[in-house]
N, C-alpha and C positions, 0 to 999 in steps of 0.2 A: 504493499501500498505505498503511496508515494505522501509525500508532505502537503498538509492538508491544513489552509485557515480554520478560522470555526467561524467565519462569516461565507453567508452565498446565498442565492437566492434558485427556488429552480420551479417549471410551470409545465404539468404533462395533462392532454387529454385523451378521450376513449370514448368510444360509443357503439353500441350495438342499436338492434332493433326495439328495446325495451326501452335504452335510456341515456343522457349523455353525461359522463363527469368529467370535473377538469379538481385535479390537486396542485393546491400550490405550500410550497416548503420556503420557510424564511429560517438561516440559522445565525446566530450572533454568539458570542463569547459568553465562556462560563465556567465554575469552577468542574463542573461534573458536566457529566452528559444526564440532559432531562428533554422530554419530549411531551408537545403541549398539544392536544388535539381539538381540534372544532369539528365535529359532525353531525351531521343533521338529527332532528330527532326521531328517534324510530330505528337508529343506525347502531348502536351500541354494542351490538353483536361483533361490530368489525373493528372494536378498539384491540381487543388483546393480537390478533392476525397482524394490525396495521402497526402495530408498536416493536412486534416481532421484527418485521421488513426494516422501520428507521433505525433499529438498535445495532443492528446487523454492521453496516458499514463504518460507524463512527464511534470513536472513545471521549469525545468533550464537546460542549457547545450544548446553549438553550435552542430546542426546533421545532417550531409552530408550524401542524401541519393541517391546513384546512381544505375539507372534501364539499366541492359542490353538484348538488345532482337535478338531472331537468329531465325529469321523465317524459318519453314519447308516445304524443298521442295515439302514435298507431298501436300502443302497445296499454293502452288503458279501454279496456272493453266496458262497452256502459251494460248496465244491469237494469234493466225492467220489473218490475213488479205488476208481473199481468193481472193478478187479483184484484187489487188493490184500485189500477187501471179500469178496469172491467166497472167494478162496483161505482166510481166519480162516476165512469161514462153516464152511466145507469139515471144518478140521479142529476146529472146534467139535462140528461133527454127525458125526466119528469120535470123539473125545472121549465125546462124549454115548453113541453107541450101540457102543461096543466097550470102553469105560472105564468107564462109570457115571457120570461126570462129567454136572452138572447141563447143563440146555438151554442154548441161548446166547440173548440177547435180543436185537432190536436195537437199543437205546439202547447198550446193553454194548460190541456191535461199531463202534460209529461213536464210541463213545468212545476206542478203541483209536489210540494213535498212528501219525500218518500216513492214517489210513481219512478222516477228514473235515478237511478245512482252509478257516478261514474270515478270507480275506486281508481287509488294513488296507482297502484301497482298491484300484479299477480301475486298471489297468497302461494303458491303452489311451490313445493320446495324443491323442484327440478328449474323455474325462474328465480327463485331464490339465491341458488347454487350459481344461475349462470349471473346474476348480476354481482354475488359479490367478488365473484371469479374477476369482474370486469374490474371492478373498485382496488381490487390487491393488482393486477398487472399494469396498472395505469401506475398506483402508489411505485412500483417498481421502475418505471420510466423514471415518475421524477425523482424518487432517489438514487437514480443512477448520474441522473443529470446535476445534481446538489451537489453529489459525491465528483463530479467533473467540476464543477463551478468551485468547489474547498480547494483541489486539486491546482486549480491555475491560480485560484489567491493566493497557495502555498506558492508555487513555485516564484509566483513575483515577491511574497515574502523574504524566499530563500536568498533572493539576488540582495534585496536589499541590508539583511544580517550579515550577508558573507561580507559585501560592502563593510559593515562594519567593523565584524571579527578581524578584516585588511587594516583597518585603520588602527587596532587595538593594537596591533603587530607592530604597524611602525613605528607607533609610539613607544610601545616596550623597547622594539630597538633602538632608538634614539634616544634613548633612557641609559642604555647600556652604553653608547660609547658617548656618551656625555662627558665634556673632559673632567668635567665636577666632579666624576667621579674616579677620577687619576689618584692615586696614593698620597702623591706628594702636595697635588692642589687641595685635598681633602687636609693631610695637614699642615700645612702653611695656614687653611683660612680656620682652623682649633687652635694654633698656636696664636694667631691676632684674637681669638674670644678670648681666649686665656690669660696672653701675654698683662691686659691689664688690670685682672685680679691677684694675679700676684707680687709682692714685694721681688720688686728686679736685684735690692741690693741681699735679700736671702733667696736668690729663684736658686732653686734644685734640678740642673736640666734633665735629670735621669727621674724624677717626679715628675716633670712636664711629658717628658715622653713616653710614663705609662700614662696618663693620662688621655694626651691624645689617643693614644695608641687605644685605649679603652673605648673614648668616643667616637672613634673611626671605625670601631668593631659593631657599636649601638648602629653607627649611621648607614652599616654595608647595606646594601638593597638588591646582593645577587638570588639570595632566597625568591625574592620578591617577583623577580626578572626571571628568574626559572618558571616560578609558578604561572605567571600571567602565559606566557610561551605554552606552556603545559596546557594553560586552557584554552587558548588559543586553538590547539589540535584539535582539544577534542571537542569542542563548538564545531569544528570546517568536518568531521565525521559525524556528529548528529545530523547534521545539517544537507552533509550530501549522501545521508541515509533514509531511510524509509519509514514508515510508520509515527506514533504521536510521536512528541519528542519536546512539546513545549513545556511540560515540569519540569522535565531535564535540564532544559535552555536555562529556564527562568535559574534555578540551585546554580550554573555557571555564572550568570550573568549576576548574583550573591556575590557569589567569590571574585567575580572580577572587581568588582565592587570593593569586596574587601582589602585586596591585592593595592588597590588606588589609593585607598586612604591609609594603608601602612606604608606607602608610599611618601606619600606628602607629610605625613608623623614623622617618617625616620629623614628625610632631605635636609640636609645641611646647605644647599644652595638653592637660590633661583629658578634656576635651570631644570633643577628637576621637579622643582615644586611645580612649575609651571606646565611639565609634561605631567605630572600627576592631575592636573587639575582638569587639562583637556581630556587624560582618561575617561575621570569622572563623568564628565558631560558626555562622549560617544558610549558609556555606558549604560546611561542612564536612556539615551537614546534606544541602545541594544535590546535593552529589558522590555522597555516600552511596549517594542514590536512586535516581542515573544507576546505578549499577553495576546495575541491575533491568533496564535498556533492553535493547533490540536496537541 
């Protein structure tokens, strides 16, 4: 299964000699998978098979499925209560012959309540099965279209997210090669920071070097850079794979953010701090887009 977005829309139509049916499916972001159905009254029997079809190809997202049904007039066979019609015709004839009432007409008699009924649909089991089969086959078509729509959106999101990952990698390599990380430069900056705090007349150079070494160790960002590059590789593998990866990528986004924060907190140079802040911006954009992925 290809990478999917959680947003999409699909519509499918089908008909037979009995009815015309339309399914509309809308999918939006969701923490889990939820299906909401809008079925016409009297079709509750379809709920379970409909849910089975809709739940199969998706892992996350809120899906709303709406069914519209229009019965064909050719399938609606009129039912006439002939006994009641004959009784009403006799009454009308008596009123005309004996009481001077206007003669009754056929359409007038048929329009009387209870004489003519046009049921919405046939109730026999065979007709019901044929109708249910139509509804479910159209739903299968709509579901396939929704999968395709979500995959197309997922492909577009993949390109965007891979672009963010490329930027994260470039910034990480930029920090790695920054001149401020050179040990001699670190030593010079730390000496300059420590010198005003010490009594120059009693300066212990050995102790100074020990303090500088300790601070330089604490300021080393090698581990953070290595972890960032490892996360870059993991993100690319997930984005170039298949199936639901939204939750895994969300976890990676948290790890990216953690390393960027640590980079800023350990930095003892404005250039490294600037790179860390750029990283945080890109990671935020990366995480925002991930929320749309299944």
